[in-house]
N, C-alpha and C positions, 0 to 999 in steps of 0.2 A: 722622498728623499730614500736612495737607496743606501746601504751600509757598504762598508768595505769589503766587506766579504760577499755581498753579492756582486758587487762591481767585479770581484777578481772571478767570480764564477762566470758572469757574464763575458767577459774577457777571454777566460778558457774556451767557452762554448765557439765564439767567433773564431779564436785561433783553430779549432776543430773543424769548424765549416770551411774554413779556408784550405785545409789540409784536404778534407774529402773533396773538395772543388778540383783541388790540384791533382787528386789521384784520379778523379773522373775523367779529366783531360788526357793523362798520360800513363794512368795504370795498366791498362789493357796492354799496351805497346810494350812498356817494360817488363810484365809479367810473361808477354809473349816470347820476348827476347831471351830472358831467363830460362825458360822452359825449353827453348831450342838449345841453349848452351848446355844445360843439364843432358838432354836426349844425345846430343853430338858427345859428349864426353863419355856417358855410359856406352854409346855405339862404338867409341874407340877403345873400350875397356878400361873407362876410368872409374872411379869409386865416388858414390855420394855419401857422405858423413851425416847422420842426421842426430841432434842432441837437444836435450832440453832439461827442465829442473821442475819437478811437480807436473802440472797440467801441460806443460810444453813438453815434457819428456813422454806424455801418454800421446800427445799429438805427433811426436817425432816415432814411436813406435806404431801407429796406426798408418803414416806415411810410408814407413818403410814396409 
């Protein structure tokens, strides 16, 4: 018999697996469209702002 905590963990894992499966089906297309939109905006003189807090700030600096 599994405890309530174990059940919560199992349900969370199943939710995660469903999300990953959805991203595998549609993620490349969505990321591609976003990249095209960013490139078009920059080509037209637009500005891309990146920000974060902690580790996300370091990611933003590396991307910039």
